[in-house]
N, C-alpha and C positions, 0 to 999 in steps of 0.2 A: 458486721461489715456487709455492705450491699454487694451483690454479685454483679460482675462486669461482663455481661454476655456479649458474644461476638455477633455481628450481623451475619446472616446467611444469605447466600446468593452470589451472583457473578459481578454485580455492579454494572452490568450492561443495561442500557435502556435505549429505547427507540421504537420505531415502527417494525412490527413483526408480520411478515407475509408467510402464512403456512402453506406448504405445498409438498407433494410427493416427489417432485423433481426440481430442486433449486436451480440447477444449471439451466434448464429450459425456461423456467419461469422468470429468472432474472433477465434473460434476453427478450422474453415476451413483454416485460415491463418497459424495456428499452424501445421495443416496437410501438407500444402505446404512446410513449413520449414523442415518437417520431410521426404521429398522425397530425394532420393539419388542424383537426378539431382541438386536440389537446394542447398543442403548441400555441395556437392562436388565443386560447383561453387564458394563457399566462399573462400577467401584467408586468411590463418592463419597469425597472426602476429608473431608467434614463429616458425621460420623456422626449428628448430631442432625437432619439434614434428612429430609424425606419424599421418598425417591428415586423412588418410584413416581409421585408428583406431578410431579417434575422430568422424568422420561422421557416421560410422557404429554404434558406441555406441549411438550417439544422435538419429539417425533415429529409432532404435528399441525401445528406451525409449519413443520417441514421439508417436510411434504406440501404445505402452502400455498405455500411458497417455490418448490417444483418446479412446481406447477401454474401459478403466476403467471409463472414464467420461460417455460414452454411457451406460455402464452397470448400472450407478446410476439413469438413467431415471426411474421414477415411484417409486423409493425407498422412504420410509418415512424418516422423520428426525431422526428416531431411527437407521437407517442403513446408510444413504447417507454420513455422515461425514467420515466414514472409507474408503469408496471407493474413494471419492473425494480427501482425503489426499494422497492416493497412486498415484492417477492421478497427483496431484501437485508435489509429490516427483519425479516422473519420468520426468515431464516437467522441473523442476528445474535442475535436473541432465543433461538433454539434453542441456538446454541453457548454462549451465556452460561449457560443452564440446565445444560448438560452439562459445561462447562469450569470456570469460576470458581464454578459452582453457584449462580447468582443468577437468581431469577425477575424479569424486567424489569417496571418500571412500565408502565402502559398508554400514557403520554405518549411522544412520540417523542424528547424531549430536545433538539430543535432547533425554532426558530421561524423561519418564512419571513419575510424582510424584502425586499419587492419594490423594484425600481428600474427606471427606464425604459431602461437599457442592460443587455443580457443579462449580460455578464460581471461587472457590478457588483452583481447580485442577491446577497443575503447569507443566511447561516444564523446565527441567534443561539443561543448555548448556554443551555439551561434544564434543569431536572430532568426526567429521563425515560430512555428506553432508551439513547440515545447517550452521555449523560454517566455513566450507570451502567456502561456499557462502559469508559469512561475510568477510572472509580473502580476497576474490577476489575483494571486494569493499573497502578494507582497513578500515573496521569497527572493532574497538577494542572490544574484549570480554574476559571474564574471566571464566575459567572452574568452574562449580558449580553455576553460576548465574541462578536464577530462575525467571520465569515470569508466572503469573497466567493467567487463561482464562479471568478473568475480566479485567485485565490490558491490555492484547493484544487486546481484543475487543474494549476497550475504545480509542485505538489509531488509529482506522480505520475511515477515514473521510466519506466514503460512507454509513456507518450505524450510523453516529453520532447522528442524530435526533432520530432514532429508539432506540438507546442504552439508552438514558436518561429515567430513571424510578426510582421509590422508591427502587426497589430491586437491580438494577444494579448500581445506582448512576449516576453521570454525565460523559458525554464523555469528553475525553481529546483532542479531535480533534475539534477545534473551527473554525467556519466560520469567515472570515475577508473580509470586503468590501474595495477594492482598489480605491483610488481617485488619479488621476495623471493629472497635469496641463501642457499644451503645452508651454505657455510663460515663467512662472516662474520655470518650471521643478520640481515643488514641488510634492512630493508623500506622501500620508497619508494612514494609515491603520486604519479603523474604526472597532472596535470590537463590536459585537452585545451584548448589555447589558442584553439580556435575558439569556445569557449563562455564564456570569461572574459577579462577585461582583466588582464594580468599585474601591472601596477602596483597596481591596486585589490586584487587577490587578496593580494599580499604584505603589504599593510597591514591588510586586514580579515578574513583567513581565521579567526583565533581566535573572532571574534564571529559570523561567518556560518556556521561549521561547528562547533558546540559539541561534537559527539561526537568530534571529532578532537583538540581542543586539549590534552587531558591525556595523549595518547599520542604525538603527533608534534611536530616542530619544523621550522622553515623551512630549506630548503637555501640555500646562499649565493647562488644565482641561479636564475632560471626559476620556473615554477609547479609546484614539486615539494616535497613534505614527506617528511622522513625520520623513521623511528620512533626514539623515545628508547631509549637502551641498556637501561634497566631493564625495558622491555616486550618485548625481542627474543624471538621464539619459538624453540623447540628443534627443531621438525620441521614437516613439511607440515601436519599436523593443527593445530599451534599457529598457523600462519598463517591457516588456515580460521577458527579460533576468534577470532583477533584481528580479522579482517575482519568477522565477524558482530557483534562488540561495537561496532564503530565505523561501519559502513556498511550499506547495503541491498544484498542480493544480487539478481542477476537471477532472475526467476521462471521463466525458460526455461533449462534446462540447456545449457551450452556448454563450449567449450574455452578461450576467451580470458579472461584475468584482469581483466575489466572489471566494476566495481561502481559504485554510485551513492552520492553524498552529497547531502543536501538543504540548500540555503541558507535560513537563517532571518534575517529582518530584526529589528531591535530591537523587543522587545515581543511578537513572534510566539510562539505555543505550538509546542512540538515534539511533534507528534501521531504516533500509529502510522500506518503506511503505509495500512492498510485504512480508517482514519478519513477520509482525504482522498477516497477513492473514495466512501464513504458520504455525506459532506457534499455533494460535487459532484452525486451522483445525487439527493439530497434536494432541492437547489435546482432542478435541472432538472425533477424531477417536479412541483414546485410551479409552475414557470414554465409548463409545458405544460398544467397544470390550470387555473391562474388567469389566465395571460396568453398564451394560444396565439398571439394576433396578434403579440405581441412576438417570440416564438420564430420564427414563420414569416417575419417581416420581417427578422430578424437572420440567418436561414439560407435565402437564396433557393435554389431548386432548382438543382442542378449547380454550386453555388458552393464555394469553398474552406472557408468556415465549416461548411457542411453536411457536407462530406467529413470535416473534423476531428471533429465531434461524432459522426458515425457510427463513426469510429475509436475514439473514447472509449467509446462504448456497447459495441462489440465487445470492447475490452480489459477493461472492467468485468465483462462477462458471463463472460469467460474467467478473470480473475485474482482477483476478489473471493472467489469460493468457494474458490479455492486457498489464499488467505490465511486464510480461516476454518478450513479443514481443518488447515493447519499450526499455527494457534493452538490448536486443539482437541487435536491430537496432540502438541503441544509439540516439534515438530521440523520442519525444512524438508522439504517434499514437492514433488517435481517431476513433472509430467506431460509426458513426453518422447516425441516421435516416434521410432520404431525407427531 
Protein backbone atom coordinates (compact mmCIF):
# COMPACT_ATOMS: atom_id res chain seq x y z
CA UNK A 1 0.00 0.00 0.00
CA UNK A 2 1.41 3.39 -1.02
CA UNK A 3 2.16 5.84 1.77
CA UNK A 4 -0.07 8.92 1.81
CA UNK A 5 2.27 11.65 3.01
CA UNK A 6 1.04 14.97 4.29
CA UNK A 7 2.17 18.22 2.71
CA UNK A 8 4.39 20.27 5.01
CA UNK A 9 4.18 24.03 5.22
CA UNK A 10 1.71 26.76 6.06
CA UNK A 11 0.04 26.97 2.61
CA UNK A 12 0.73 30.70 2.68
CA UNK A 13 2.09 32.14 -0.54
CA UNK A 14 2.77 35.61 -1.78
CA UNK A 15 5.47 38.28 -1.78
CA UNK A 16 7.78 38.23 1.25
CA UNK A 17 9.62 41.38 2.36
CA UNK A 18 12.36 40.49 4.86
CA UNK A 19 13.06 43.07 7.52
CA UNK A 20 14.20 43.48 11.11
CA UNK A 21 11.32 45.86 11.84
CA UNK A 22 8.04 44.89 10.10
CA UNK A 23 6.06 47.74 11.68
CA UNK A 24 8.28 50.47 10.30
CA UNK A 25 8.92 48.83 6.94
CA UNK A 26 5.22 48.35 6.18
CA UNK A 27 4.73 52.10 6.62
CA UNK A 28 7.87 52.77 4.56
CA UNK A 29 6.26 50.82 1.73
CA UNK A 30 3.14 52.95 2.12
CA UNK A 31 5.40 56.00 1.86
CA UNK A 32 6.88 54.72 -1.41
CA UNK A 33 3.43 54.16 -2.90
CA UNK A 34 2.66 57.77 -2.02
CA UNK A 35 5.49 59.22 -4.10
CA UNK A 36 4.45 60.88 -7.34
CA UNK A 37 6.98 58.78 -9.30
CA UNK A 38 5.56 55.47 -8.07
CA UNK A 39 1.91 56.43 -8.35
CA UNK A 40 2.30 58.00 -11.80
CA UNK A 41 3.98 54.83 -13.10
CA UNK A 42 0.86 52.79 -12.37
CA UNK A 43 -1.42 52.10 -15.32
CA UNK A 44 -5.13 52.77 -14.76
CA UNK A 45 -7.66 50.19 -15.87
CA UNK A 46 -10.27 52.87 -16.58
CA UNK A 47 -8.91 54.82 -19.56
CA UNK A 48 -11.54 57.54 -19.24
CA UNK A 49 -10.44 58.74 -15.79
CA UNK A 50 -8.12 61.67 -15.07
CA UNK A 51 -5.17 59.67 -13.75
CA UNK A 52 -3.20 62.76 -12.76
CA UNK A 53 -6.08 63.78 -10.51
CA UNK A 54 -6.16 60.31 -8.95
CA UNK A 55 -2.43 60.16 -8.26
CA UNK A 56 -2.32 63.66 -6.78
CA UNK A 57 -5.33 62.83 -4.61
CA UNK A 58 -3.70 59.59 -3.40
CA UNK A 59 -0.25 61.03 -2.76
CA UNK A 60 -1.41 63.86 -0.53
CA UNK A 61 -3.63 61.52 1.48
CA UNK A 62 -0.82 59.03 1.97
CA UNK A 63 1.35 61.88 3.23
CA UNK A 64 -1.39 62.79 5.68
CA UNK A 65 -1.76 59.14 6.74
CA UNK A 66 1.98 58.92 7.44
CA UNK A 67 2.10 62.18 9.37
CA UNK A 68 -0.94 61.31 11.43
CA UNK A 69 0.51 57.91 12.26
CA UNK A 70 3.81 59.50 13.35
CA UNK A 71 1.93 62.01 15.49
CA UNK A 72 0.38 59.12 17.43
CA UNK A 73 3.80 57.98 18.71
CA UNK A 74 3.88 58.30 22.48
CA UNK A 75 0.14 58.96 22.75
CA UNK A 76 -1.76 56.98 25.34
CA UNK A 77 -4.67 54.68 24.66
CA UNK A 78 -6.91 57.63 25.60
CA UNK A 79 -5.83 59.63 22.53
CA UNK A 80 -4.19 57.31 19.99
CA UNK A 81 -7.40 55.80 18.51
CA UNK A 82 -8.57 59.14 17.16
CA UNK A 83 -5.28 59.93 15.40
CA UNK A 84 -4.89 56.40 14.02
CA UNK A 85 -8.45 56.43 12.70
CA UNK A 86 -7.77 59.51 10.58
CA UNK A 87 -4.52 57.95 9.40
CA UNK A 88 -6.46 54.84 8.31
CA UNK A 89 -9.19 56.96 6.69
CA UNK A 90 -6.67 58.79 4.52
CA UNK A 91 -4.85 55.57 3.68
CA UNK A 92 -8.09 53.87 2.64
CA UNK A 93 -9.06 56.81 0.45
CA UNK A 94 -5.63 56.79 -1.22
CA UNK A 95 -5.76 53.06 -1.96
CA UNK A 96 -9.27 53.40 -3.37
CA UNK A 97 -8.05 56.09 -5.76
CA UNK A 98 -5.19 53.89 -7.02
CA UNK A 99 -6.77 50.44 -6.77
CA UNK A 100 -10.44 50.38 -7.81
CA UNK A 101 -9.77 53.92 -9.09
CA UNK A 102 -12.54 55.58 -7.12
CA UNK A 103 -12.37 59.06 -5.61
CA UNK A 104 -14.03 58.78 -2.23
CA UNK A 105 -16.93 60.94 -1.09
CA UNK A 106 -16.05 63.35 1.71
CA UNK A 107 -18.35 61.64 4.21
CA UNK A 108 -16.93 58.80 6.28
CA UNK A 109 -19.58 56.23 5.41
CA UNK A 110 -20.14 55.44 9.09
CA UNK A 111 -22.20 57.25 11.73
CA UNK A 112 -21.25 57.00 15.38
CA UNK A 113 -24.01 55.72 17.66
CA UNK A 114 -22.97 56.15 21.31
CA UNK A 115 -23.86 53.91 24.21
CA UNK A 116 -23.05 54.01 27.91
CA UNK A 117 -21.10 50.73 27.74
CA UNK A 118 -17.88 50.88 25.77
CA UNK A 119 -18.19 47.59 23.87
CA UNK A 120 -21.79 48.34 22.85
CA UNK A 121 -20.98 51.59 21.03
CA UNK A 122 -21.88 51.18 17.36
CA UNK A 123 -21.10 52.32 13.84
CA UNK A 124 -24.04 52.72 11.46
CA UNK A 125 -23.56 52.28 7.71
CA UNK A 126 -24.20 55.35 5.56
CA UNK A 127 -23.10 56.65 2.16
CA UNK A 128 -19.43 57.67 2.21
CA UNK A 129 -15.87 56.38 2.17
CA UNK A 130 -16.39 53.11 4.00
CA UNK A 131 -19.43 51.98 2.06
CA UNK A 132 -17.84 53.09 -1.23
CA UNK A 133 -14.96 50.80 -0.27
CA UNK A 134 -17.48 47.97 0.18
CA UNK A 135 -19.04 48.80 -3.19
CA UNK A 136 -15.64 48.58 -4.86
CA UNK A 137 -15.35 45.02 -3.54
CA UNK A 138 -18.94 44.14 -4.49
CA UNK A 139 -19.82 43.59 -0.83
CA UNK A 140 -23.56 44.18 -0.30
CA UNK A 141 -24.63 46.45 2.53
CA UNK A 142 -27.80 48.11 3.75
CA UNK A 143 -28.09 51.71 5.00
CA UNK A 144 -28.77 51.75 8.71
CA UNK A 145 -26.92 48.50 9.44
CA UNK A 146 -25.13 48.76 12.77
CA UNK A 147 -22.06 46.95 14.07
CA UNK A 148 -20.89 47.23 17.64
CA UNK A 149 -17.33 47.62 18.86
CA UNK A 150 -17.60 44.21 20.51
CA UNK A 151 -18.73 42.53 17.29
CA UNK A 152 -16.07 44.14 15.08
CA UNK A 153 -13.26 43.28 17.50
CA UNK A 154 -14.47 39.68 17.73
CA UNK A 155 -14.01 39.22 13.96
CA UNK A 156 -10.29 40.12 13.87
CA UNK A 157 -8.02 37.03 13.81
CA UNK A 158 -4.87 38.81 14.96
CA UNK A 159 -6.37 39.59 18.38
CA UNK A 160 -8.56 36.49 18.69
CA UNK A 161 -6.73 34.93 21.63
CA UNK A 162 -6.47 38.27 23.42
CA UNK A 163 -10.15 39.04 22.85
CA UNK A 164 -11.41 35.99 24.77
CA UNK A 165 -12.36 37.05 28.28
CA UNK A 166 -15.36 36.99 30.65
CA UNK A 167 -16.10 40.65 29.87
CA UNK A 168 -15.73 40.56 26.09
CA UNK A 169 -16.93 37.02 25.43
CA UNK A 170 -15.43 34.66 22.84
CA UNK A 171 -13.82 35.65 19.58
CA UNK A 172 -15.62 34.77 16.36
CA UNK A 173 -12.27 34.34 14.55
CA UNK A 174 -11.36 30.70 15.05
CA UNK A 175 -8.02 29.01 14.34
CA UNK A 176 -8.15 25.99 12.02
CA UNK A 177 -5.40 23.46 11.40
CA UNK A 178 -5.17 22.32 7.75
CA UNK A 179 -4.17 18.74 6.93
CA UNK A 180 -3.57 17.94 3.23
CA UNK A 181 -2.44 14.63 1.74
CA UNK A 182 -0.25 14.22 -1.36
CA UNK A 183 -1.50 10.87 -2.63
CA UNK A 184 -5.21 10.82 -1.82
CA UNK A 185 -5.53 14.62 -2.25
CA UNK A 186 -7.68 14.65 0.87
CA UNK A 187 -7.90 17.91 2.81
CA UNK A 188 -9.25 18.19 6.35
CA UNK A 189 -9.85 21.14 8.62
CA UNK A 190 -9.42 20.47 12.32
CA UNK A 191 -11.08 22.95 14.67
CA UNK A 192 -9.44 23.49 18.03
CA UNK A 193 -11.95 22.27 20.60
CA UNK A 194 -10.68 24.78 23.16
CA UNK A 195 -12.53 27.43 21.13
CA UNK A 196 -15.75 25.63 20.17
CA UNK A 197 -18.43 23.36 21.56
CA UNK A 198 -18.29 20.20 19.46
CA UNK A 199 -21.99 19.43 19.55
CA UNK A 200 -22.96 22.98 18.60
CA UNK A 201 -20.32 23.02 15.88
CA UNK A 202 -21.60 19.84 14.27
CA UNK A 203 -25.12 21.25 14.03
CA UNK A 204 -24.41 24.86 13.14
CA UNK A 205 -21.18 24.96 11.09
CA UNK A 206 -22.80 25.49 7.62
CA UNK A 207 -24.61 28.61 8.83
CA UNK A 208 -21.80 29.96 11.00
CA UNK A 209 -19.03 29.48 8.43
CA UNK A 210 -20.61 30.22 5.04
CA UNK A 211 -17.30 30.30 3.16
CA UNK A 212 -16.78 26.60 3.95
CA UNK A 213 -20.16 25.00 3.28
CA UNK A 214 -19.81 24.70 -0.51
CA UNK A 215 -16.39 23.05 -0.27
CA UNK A 216 -16.48 20.86 2.83
CA UNK A 217 -18.62 18.26 4.58
CA UNK A 218 -18.70 17.03 8.14
CA UNK A 219 -16.57 14.08 9.23
CA UNK A 220 -18.31 11.21 11.04
CA UNK A 221 -17.06 12.41 14.42
CA UNK A 222 -15.25 15.28 16.08
CA UNK A 223 -14.84 18.90 15.02
CA UNK A 224 -13.35 18.13 11.61
CA UNK A 225 -14.45 18.97 8.07
CA UNK A 226 -13.28 17.08 4.98
CA UNK A 227 -13.04 18.53 1.50
CA UNK A 228 -15.60 17.36 -1.03
CA UNK A 229 -14.08 15.19 -3.73
CA UNK A 230 -14.90 17.55 -6.58
CA UNK A 231 -12.72 20.26 -5.02
CA UNK A 232 -9.64 18.17 -4.26
CA UNK A 233 -6.42 20.00 -5.28
CA UNK A 234 -3.71 18.44 -7.44
CA UNK A 235 -0.64 19.88 -5.74
CA UNK A 236 0.67 22.12 -2.96
CA UNK A 237 -0.21 25.27 -4.91
CA UNK A 238 -3.76 24.00 -5.28
CA UNK A 239 -4.03 23.64 -1.50
CA UNK A 240 -2.80 27.22 -1.11
CA UNK A 241 -5.44 28.47 -3.54
CA UNK A 242 -8.16 26.44 -1.81
CA UNK A 243 -7.24 27.87 1.59
CA UNK A 244 -7.27 31.43 0.25
CA UNK A 245 -10.73 30.93 -1.24
CA UNK A 246 -12.29 29.69 1.97
CA UNK A 247 -10.32 31.09 4.93
CA UNK A 248 -8.17 33.95 6.19
CA UNK A 249 -4.42 33.45 6.11
CA UNK A 250 -2.12 34.54 8.91
CA UNK A 251 -0.61 37.94 8.22
CA UNK A 252 2.71 36.81 9.71
CA UNK A 253 4.61 34.25 7.66
CA UNK A 254 5.06 30.94 9.49
CA UNK A 255 5.54 27.20 9.08
CA UNK A 256 2.42 25.84 10.77
CA UNK A 257 -0.71 25.24 8.63
CA UNK A 258 -2.98 27.33 10.87
CA UNK A 259 -5.59 29.53 9.19
CA UNK A 260 -8.70 31.32 10.49
CA UNK A 261 -12.40 31.25 9.77
CA UNK A 262 -14.84 33.86 11.03
CA UNK A 263 -18.13 32.84 12.62
CA UNK A 264 -21.15 34.79 11.42
CA UNK A 265 -24.43 34.81 13.26
CA UNK A 266 -27.78 35.04 11.49
CA UNK A 267 -28.20 38.33 9.68
CA UNK A 268 -24.59 39.47 10.08
CA UNK A 269 -22.71 40.82 7.08
CA UNK A 270 -19.60 39.04 5.89
CA UNK A 271 -17.17 41.93 5.60
CA UNK A 272 -13.55 42.11 4.40
CA UNK A 273 -10.92 41.61 7.08
CA UNK A 274 -9.70 45.22 6.90
CA UNK A 275 -13.27 46.48 7.36
CA UNK A 276 -13.43 45.21 10.94
CA UNK A 277 -10.20 47.01 11.81
CA UNK A 278 -11.59 50.19 10.27
CA UNK A 279 -14.97 49.97 12.04
CA UNK A 280 -13.40 49.28 15.42
CA UNK A 281 -10.97 52.18 15.04
CA UNK A 282 -13.80 54.47 13.89
CA UNK A 283 -15.82 53.67 17.02
CA UNK A 284 -12.86 54.01 19.36
CA UNK A 285 -11.85 57.29 17.75
CA UNK A 286 -15.31 58.69 18.34
CA UNK A 287 -15.48 57.40 21.90
CA UNK A 288 -12.21 59.09 22.89
CA UNK A 289 -13.35 62.24 21.09
CA UNK A 290 -16.88 62.53 22.46
CA UNK A 291 -16.93 60.31 25.57
CA UNK A 292 -13.39 60.25 26.99
CA UNK A 293 -14.80 59.82 30.49
CA UNK A 294 -16.45 56.56 29.41
CA UNK A 295 -13.21 55.35 27.86
CA UNK A 296 -11.14 56.18 30.92
CA UNK A 297 -13.71 54.59 33.22
CA UNK A 298 -13.80 51.39 31.16
CA UNK A 299 -10.00 51.15 30.95
CA UNK A 300 -8.51 51.79 34.40
CA UNK A 301 -4.71 52.16 34.38
CA UNK A 302 -2.82 48.84 34.54
CA UNK A 303 -6.08 46.90 34.00
CA UNK A 304 -6.70 43.98 31.64
CA UNK A 305 -9.07 46.05 29.44
CA UNK A 306 -6.38 48.71 29.01
CA UNK A 307 -3.87 45.96 28.14
CA UNK A 308 -6.25 44.52 25.54
CA UNK A 309 -6.96 47.81 23.79
CA UNK A 310 -3.28 48.67 23.70
CA UNK A 311 -2.75 45.29 22.00
CA UNK A 312 -5.50 46.10 19.51
CA UNK A 313 -3.96 49.46 18.67
CA UNK A 314 -0.56 47.85 18.07
CA UNK A 315 -2.08 45.15 15.89
CA UNK A 316 -4.05 47.72 13.89
CA UNK A 317 -1.04 49.93 13.31
CA UNK A 318 0.93 46.90 12.13
CA UNK A 319 -1.63 45.00 10.03
CA UNK A 320 -4.10 47.51 8.56
CA UNK A 321 -1.46 49.02 6.23
CA UNK A 322 -0.34 45.50 5.27
CA UNK A 323 -3.90 44.64 4.27
CA UNK A 324 -4.13 47.85 2.25
CA UNK A 325 -0.89 47.13 0.38
CA UNK A 326 -1.96 43.55 -0.35
CA UNK A 327 -5.30 44.84 -1.66
CA UNK A 328 -3.58 47.43 -3.83
CA UNK A 329 -1.01 44.96 -5.18
CA UNK A 330 -3.59 42.17 -5.54
CA UNK A 331 -1.43 39.58 -3.83
CA UNK A 332 -0.62 38.48 -0.29
CA UNK A 333 2.34 40.44 1.05
CA UNK A 334 4.22 39.45 4.19
CA UNK A 335 6.63 41.55 6.21
CA UNK A 336 8.76 38.93 7.89
CA UNK A 337 11.68 39.07 10.31
CA UNK A 338 14.82 37.48 8.86
